[in-house]
C-alpha positions in Angstrom: 36.2 27.0 8.7 33.7 25.3 11.0 32.7 21.7 10.3 29.2 22.9 9.5 30.4 25.4 6.9 32.6 22.8 5.3 29.7 20.4 4.6 26.8 22.8 3.9 25.6 23.8 0.4 24.7 27.1 -1.1 21.0 27.3 -1.0 18.9 27.7 -4.2 16.2 30.3 -3.5 12.9 31.5 -5.1 10.4 34.1 -4.0 7.6 32.7 -1.9 5.1 34.2 -4.3 6.0 32.1 -7.3 3.7 29.3 -8.3 4.2 25.6 -8.0 4.9 25.1 -11.7 8.2 27.0 -11.2 9.0 25.3 -8.0 8.6 21.8 -9.5 10.5 22.9 -12.6 13.5 24.0 -10.5 13.4 20.9 -8.3 13.5 18.6 -11.4 16.0 20.8 -13.3 18.5 21.0 -10.5 17.9 17.5 -9.2 17.2 18.7 -5.7 14.5 17.9 -3.2 14.0 21.4 -1.5 14.1 25.1 -2.1 14.5 28.1 0.2 11.7 30.6 -0.2 12.3 34.3 0.3 10.5 37.7 0.5 12.5 40.7 -0.7 15.6 38.4 -0.5 14.9 37.5 3.1 14.5 33.8 3.8 11.0 33.1 5.1 10.5 29.4 4.6 11.3 26.1 2.9 9.4 23.8 0.5 10.3 20.2 -0.2 9.4 17.6 -2.9 7.6 15.6 -0.3 5.5 18.6 0.9 4.4 19.3 -2.7 3.6 15.7 -3.4 1.4 15.2 -0.3 -0.3 18.5 -0.8 -1.1 18.1 -4.5 -2.3 14.5 -4.1 -4.6 15.4 -1.3 -5.8 18.8 -2.7 -9.2 18.5 -4.5 -9.4 22.1 -5.7 -8.5 21.2 -9.3 -6.4 24.3 -9.5 -3.7 24.7 -12.2 -0.2 24.6 -10.8 0.1 28.3 -11.9 -2.7 29.2 -9.5 -1.1 27.7 -6.4 1.6 29.9 -4.7 4.5 28.3 -3.0 3.7 30.2 0.2 0.5 28.1 0.5 2.6 25.0 1.2 5.9 26.3 2.6 7.0 25.5 6.1 9.1 27.5 8.5 12.8 27.3 8.0 14.8 26.4 11.1 18.3 28.0 11.1 21.4 27.6 13.2 24.6 29.6 13.5 27.7 28.4 11.6 29.5 27.7 14.9 27.1 25.0 16.0 28.5 21.5 15.9 27.2 19.0 13.3 26.2 16.7 16.2 24.0 19.4 17.7 22.4 20.0 14.3 21.6 16.2 14.1 19.9 16.5 17.5 17.7 19.4 16.3 16.8 17.7 13.1 15.7 14.6 14.9 13.8 16.5 17.6 11.9 18.6 15.0 11.6 15.8 12.5 13.0 18.0 9.7 15.4 17.2 6.8 17.5 20.3 6.6 18.7 23.4 8.5 19.6 26.9 7.3 23.0 28.1 8.2 23.6 31.7 9.3 26.7 33.8 9.7 27.3 37.0 11.6 26.3 39.9 9.4 25.7 37.8 6.3 22.4 36.2 7.0 21.7 32.8 5.4 24.9 31.5 4.0 24.1 27.8 3.4 21.8 24.8 4.0 22.7 21.5 5.5 20.7 18.4 4.6 20.6 14.8 5.6 22.7 14.1 2.5 25.4 16.4 3.9 25.2 14.7 7.3 25.6 11.3 5.6 28.8 12.5 3.9 30.0 13.8 7.3 29.3 10.4 8.8 31.3 8.5 6.2 34.3 10.9 6.8 34.2 10.9 10.6 32.4 7.8 11.9 33.8 5.0 9.8 34.0 1.7 11.7 31.4 2.7 14.3 28.4 0.8 13.1 27.3 -1.8 10.6 24.2 -1.2 8.5 22.3 -3.9 10.6 22.9 -1.9 13.8 20.6 1.0 12.7 18.5 -0.3 9.8 14.7 -0.2 9.8 13.5 -3.8 9.7 10.0 -3.0 8.2 9.3 -1.2 5.0 6.3 -0.2 3.0 5.7 -2.0 -0.3 3.1 -2.5 -3.0 2.7 -4.9 -5.9 4.1 -3.9 -9.3 0.9 -5.0 -10.9 -1.2 -2.6 -8.8 -2.6 0.5 -10.5 -1.2 3.9 -9.7 -4.5 4.6 -7.9 -3.7 1.9 -5.4 0.0 2.8 -5.0 -0.6 6.5 -4.6 -3.4 6.0 -2.1 -0.9 3.9 0.0 1.8 6.5 -0.2 -0.6 9.2 0.9 -2.0 7.0 3.8 1.6 6.2 5.0 2.9 9.8 4.3 5.9 8.4 2.4 7.6 9.8 -0.7 8.8 6.5 -2.1 7.5 2.9 -2.1 9.1 -0.4 -3.0 7.3 -2.6 -5.5 7.2 -6.4 -5.5 6.4 -8.9 -8.3 4.0 -11.9 -8.1 6.6 -14.0 -6.3 6.9 -11.3 -3.6 10.4 -10.3 -4.8 11.4 -6.6 -4.9 11.7 -5.4 -8.5 11.5 -1.6 -8.4 10.6 1.6 -6.7 8.3 4.6 -7.2 9.0 8.1 -5.9 7.1 11.4 -5.9 9.5 12.5 -8.6 8.2 9.7 -10.9 4.7 10.8 -10.1 5.5 14.5 -11.0 6.6 13.4 -14.4 3.6 11.2 -15.1 1.1 13.9 -13.9 2.8 16.6 -16.0 2.7 14.3 -19.1 -0.9 13.3 -18.5 -1.9 16.9 -17.8 -0.9 17.9 -21.3 0.3 15.2 -23.6 1.8 17.8 -25.9 3.9 19.4 -23.2 7.4 18.1 -22.4 9.5 19.3 -19.5 11.9 21.7 -21.1 15.1 22.1 -19.0 15.7 25.5 -20.5 12.3 26.8 -19.4 11.5 27.8 -15.8 7.8 27.4 -16.3 5.6 24.3 -16.8 2.3 25.6 -18.2 0.3 22.4 -17.8 -2.5 21.3 -15.6 -1.3 18.9 -12.9 -4.2 16.4 -13.0 -3.7 15.1 -9.5 -7.2 13.7 -9.4 -6.2 11.5 -12.2 -4.2 9.4 -9.8 -7.1 8.7 -7.5 -10.4 9.0 -9.3 -12.3 6.0 -10.7 -12.1 7.5 -14.3 -8.5 9.0 -14.1 -5.3 7.7 -15.5 -4.5 6.2 -12.1 -6.8 3.3 -13.0 -5.2 2.6 -16.4 -1.5 3.0 -15.6 0.2 0.3 -13.6 3.0 0.8 -11.2 5.3 -1.4 -13.2 4.8 1.0 -16.2 6.6 3.9 -14.5 8.7 2.3 -11.7 12.5 2.6 -11.6 13.4 -1.0 -12.1 16.7 -0.9 -10.1 17.3 0.4 -6.7 20.4 0.5 -4.5 20.8 -2.1 -1.8 23.5 -3.1 0.6 24.3 -6.0 2.9 23.3 -5.7 6.5 26.9 -6.5 7.6 28.4 -3.7 5.6 29.9 -0.7 7.4 27.4 2.1 7.7 29.9 4.6 6.2 29.7 2.6 2.9 26.0 3.0 2.8 26.3 6.7 3.4 28.7 7.0 0.4 26.1 5.0 -1.7 23.3 7.3 -0.8 25.3 10.5 -1.3 26.8 9.4 -4.6 23.4 8.3 -6.0 21.5 11.3 -4.4 18.9 9.0 -2.8 17.4 9.1 0.7 17.6 5.4 1.4 18.8 2.0 0.3 17.4 -1.5 0.6 19.2 -3.8 3.1 19.9 -7.4 2.1 19.8 -10.1 4.7 20.9 -13.5 3.2 20.5 -11.9 -0.2 16.9 -11.0 0.3 15.4 -7.6 1.0 15.0 -7.5 4.8 14.6 -3.8 5.5 15.7 -0.3 4.6 18.3 2.1 5.7 17.5 5.8 5.5 19.5 9.0 6.1 17.3 9.4 9.3 18.8 6.1 10.5 22.3 7.6 10.0 21.3 10.7 12.0 20.1 8.4 14.8 23.5 6.6 14.8 25.3 9.8 15.3 22.9 10.8 18.1 23.4 7.4 19.8 27.2 7.7 19.6 27.2 11.2 21.2 24.8 10.4 24.0 26.2 7.1 25.1 29.5 8.5 26.2 
């Protein structure tokens, strides 16, 4: 079995004609960040949590989730053959600025999907001892105040095109994080206070009141970031081996960790940084 097949996952698929209520339901229920979209069982595209979040929060049509087809948001799926090396896949993902690749096999069509999470696991198994976290971390990071309203925080996320944001208290100390997934839950609850996400039901028949985040009269003006933030987030020391950080991200199913420098948050490490480390190693020989 090739290295690529050994680390890829079986893709979860839905027809591209399904509406966003089913897409979001499946993402939340399966605790995943992307789905492969098909037409007559043939893969035609991919849709991610970040794509949905940025679209919905920018869209001003006031359409119900049931009225927006996944095909309106989906992006092209880039696929590679199972024989390709993981390192070459890393190069393609960085070049195209994408977070996953479809994996094809002779005669079998799409057989898997490899994501940055899979690459992080691969790094921890094959590149241990090559880099410390501080070698590849991103020094700067986007943050907001935990006392800010969701209107302010969401506007910043849209402006920066990010799917998660760190929150700091009045003493400028990090105390939480907000992700698009948190916002999905809030919007669904605010869209219909009588509706609760039912893990046994594929459909969420509620209005996703995305304008509520940004309008002067919406719930984004009355709900504060600290009310919905996740109060803990993973962090790691900048001198730790990068493979340890990869294990942390993979085990916790997160895309990045805070980096501590002298016990203070001094930056972030993302899975994209891990891909860059692999690329550097294989182009410096």
